[in-house]
C-alpha positions in Angstrom: 196.7 55.2 204.4 196.6 54.1 208.1 197.1 50.5 209.2 195.4 48.9 212.0 198.2 46.3 212.4 201.0 47.1 214.7 203.9 48.7 212.9 206.4 45.9 213.8 204.0 43.2 212.3 203.4 45.3 209.1 207.2 45.8 208.7 207.8 42.1 209.0 205.1 41.3 206.5 206.5 43.6 203.7 210.2 43.3 204.6 210.9 41.0 201.6 209.7 43.8 199.3 211.8 46.4 201.1 214.8 44.0 200.7 214.0 43.8 197.0 214.4 47.6 196.7 210.8 48.7 196.6 209.9 52.0 198.4 206.8 52.4 200.6 204.7 53.9 197.8 205.4 51.0 195.5 204.6 48.5 198.2 201.3 50.3 199.0 200.3 50.1 195.3 201.1 46.3 195.2 199.1 45.6 198.4 196.2 47.7 197.2 196.2 45.8 193.8 196.3 42.6 195.8 193.1 43.5 197.7 191.4 44.6 194.5 192.4 41.4 192.6 191.2 39.2 195.5 187.8 40.9 195.5 187.4 40.8 191.7 188.6 37.3 191.2 186.5 35.7 193.9 187.3 32.0 194.3 188.2 31.5 190.6 191.5 32.6 189.3 192.8 34.4 192.4 196.1 32.5 192.4 196.9 33.7 188.9 195.7 37.3 189.6 197.9 37.4 192.7 201.0 36.6 190.6 199.9 39.0 187.8 200.2 41.9 190.3 204.0 41.7 190.0 204.2 40.1 186.5 206.0 43.1 185.0 208.5 43.4 187.9 212.0 41.9 188.0 212.4 38.3 189.3 213.7 39.4 192.7 210.6 41.5 193.3 208.4 38.5 192.1 210.2 36.2 194.6 209.8 38.8 197.4 206.1 39.0 196.5 205.7 35.3 196.8 207.4 35.5 200.2 205.0 38.2 201.3 201.9 36.2 200.2 203.3 33.2 202.1 203.7 35.3 205.2 200.1 36.7 204.8 198.5 33.3 204.3 200.5 30.6 206.2 202.8 32.0 208.8 202.0 33.3 212.2 202.9 36.9 212.9 206.1 37.3 214.9 205.4 37.4 218.6 201.9 36.0 218.1 
């Protein structure tokens, strides 16, 4: 899967998941599920569905996921 975002920005975005011990394949699955859940949920229930993506993961992964979501939605990209 190719990304259109510069590699440095992509790395910054998912770094909390890397720090939590996930490998690139696991991160790709989570981000793909996030996109699917966002489309399926529409405006209703998207917050719960975003959290459900990592509901069966350890607490450190869930915390990292929340950091990634925060980076995606409310923080400027580094160098932007």
